[in-house]
C-alpha positions in Angstrom: 140.2 100.8 115.1 139.3 97.0 115.1 137.0 97.6 118.1 135.2 100.3 116.2 134.6 97.9 113.3 133.2 95.3 115.7 130.8 97.8 117.1 129.8 98.9 113.6 129.2 95.3 112.7 127.0 94.8 115.8 125.1 98.0 115.0 124.5 96.9 111.4 123.2 93.5 112.6 120.9 95.2 115.1 119.6 97.6 112.4 119.0 94.7 110.0 117.1 92.6 112.5 115.0 95.6 113.6 114.2 96.5 110.0 113.2 92.8 109.4 110.8 92.9 112.4 109.4 96.3 111.5 108.9 95.1 107.9 107.0 92.1 109.3 104.6 94.2 111.2 103.8 96.4 108.2 103.8 93.6 105.7 100.0 93.2 105.4 99.1 96.8 105.2 99.2 96.7 101.4 96.6 93.9 101.4 94.3 95.8 103.7 94.4 98.9 101.5 93.8 97.0 98.3 91.2 94.4 99.3 89.4 96.2 102.1 89.6 99.9 101.0 91.1 100.9 104.3 92.9 104.2 104.7 96.7 104.0 105.2 96.6 104.5 109.0 93.8 101.9 109.3 95.7 99.4 107.2 98.9 99.9 109.2 97.0 99.4 112.5 95.2 96.3 111.1 98.5 94.9 109.9 100.2 95.5 113.2 97.3 94.0 115.1 97.2 90.9 112.8 100.9 90.3 113.0 100.9 90.3 116.8 101.6 86.6 117.6 102.1 85.7 114.0 105.6 87.1 113.4 107.0 83.5 113.5 104.8 82.4 110.7 105.8 85.4 108.6 109.5 84.8 109.2 108.9 81.2 108.3 107.4 82.2 104.9 110.4 84.6 104.4 113.0 81.9 105.2 111.2 79.4 103.0 112.1 81.5 100.0 115.7 82.4 100.9 117.2 79.4 99.0 115.2 80.1 95.8 116.3 83.7 96.0 119.9 82.7 96.3 119.5 80.2 93.4 117.9 82.9 91.2 120.7 85.4 92.0 123.4 82.8 91.2 121.6 81.9 87.9 121.3 85.5 86.9 125.0 86.0 87.5 125.9 83.0 85.4 123.6 84.2 82.6 125.1 87.7 82.8 128.7 86.3 82.6 127.7 84.1 79.7 126.1 86.9 77.8 129.1 89.2 78.4 131.4 86.6 77.1 129.2 85.9 74.1 128.9 89.6 73.3 132.7 90.2 73.7 133.4 87.4 71.2 130.8 88.9 68.8 132.4 92.3 69.1 135.6 90.8 67.8 133.8 89.3 64.8 131.3 92.1 63.9 132.1 95.8 64.2 129.2 97.1 66.3 129.3 100.3 68.2 129.8 99.8 72.0 126.6 101.6 73.0 124.5 99.1 71.0 126.4 96.2 72.7 125.7 97.7 76.2 122.1 98.3 75.5 121.5 94.8 74.2 123.4 93.3 77.2 121.3 95.3 79.7 118.0 94.4 78.0 118.8 90.7 77.8 120.1 90.5 81.3 117.1 92.4 82.7 114.7 90.1 80.9 116.5 86.9 81.9 116.9 88.0 85.6 113.2 88.9 85.8 112.2 85.7 84.1 114.4 83.6 86.4 113.3 85.2 89.6 109.6 85.1 88.7 109.7 81.5 87.6 111.8 80.3 90.6 110.1 81.9 93.5 108.4 85.3 93.2 104.9 84.0 92.2 105.0 81.3 94.9 106.2 83.7 97.5 103.4 86.3 96.7 100.8 83.5 96.8 102.1 82.4 100.2 101.8 85.9 101.6 98.3 86.2 100.2 97.1 83.0 101.8 98.7 84.1 105.0 96.9 87.4 104.8 93.6 85.8 104.1 93.9 83.5 107.2 94.8 86.4 109.4 92.2 88.7 108.0 89.4 86.3 108.7 90.5 86.1 112.4 90.9 89.9 112.5 87.3 90.6 111.4 85.9 88.0 113.7 87.5 89.7 116.7 86.4 93.2 115.4 82.9 91.9 115.1 82.9 90.5 118.7 84.3 93.8 120.0 81.6 95.8 118.1 78.9 93.7 119.6 80.3 94.3 123.1 80.5 98.1 122.3 84.2 98.2 123.0 85.2 99.6 119.7 83.7 102.5 117.8 84.0 101.8 114.1 86.3 99.9 111.8 85.7 98.7 108.3 
């Protein structure tokens, strides 16, 4: 049985790494659809093309925001524990139906977790991906234009 678990662990690691790499290749397709009005298939092709040779930069951006992500998760857990403790003490003082307590706890925790994650890293991370996309897009369209002039490509937006 332990051998089976080791093989399952290896399989999970391989799947996670593969998913991370596949995510990297498709990561810019959203930007091509939104900014350049490409179809889904064109945007995926453009994203894959732009990411060839640039996976390291993308992974660098991802890794740059791992620590803020962990800090945000820890902060959210501390805030959640604090609110749970506070509300449990309030329940002993004030007779409030349990459903109201749970709804208030969920709303406050959701607000605080969103606020913490956005303030700590999400805006900066999105901005970093946008700048990364703009740099790659400029190079992509230069290459497409050169290929068009040499008649090696039919049509691309």
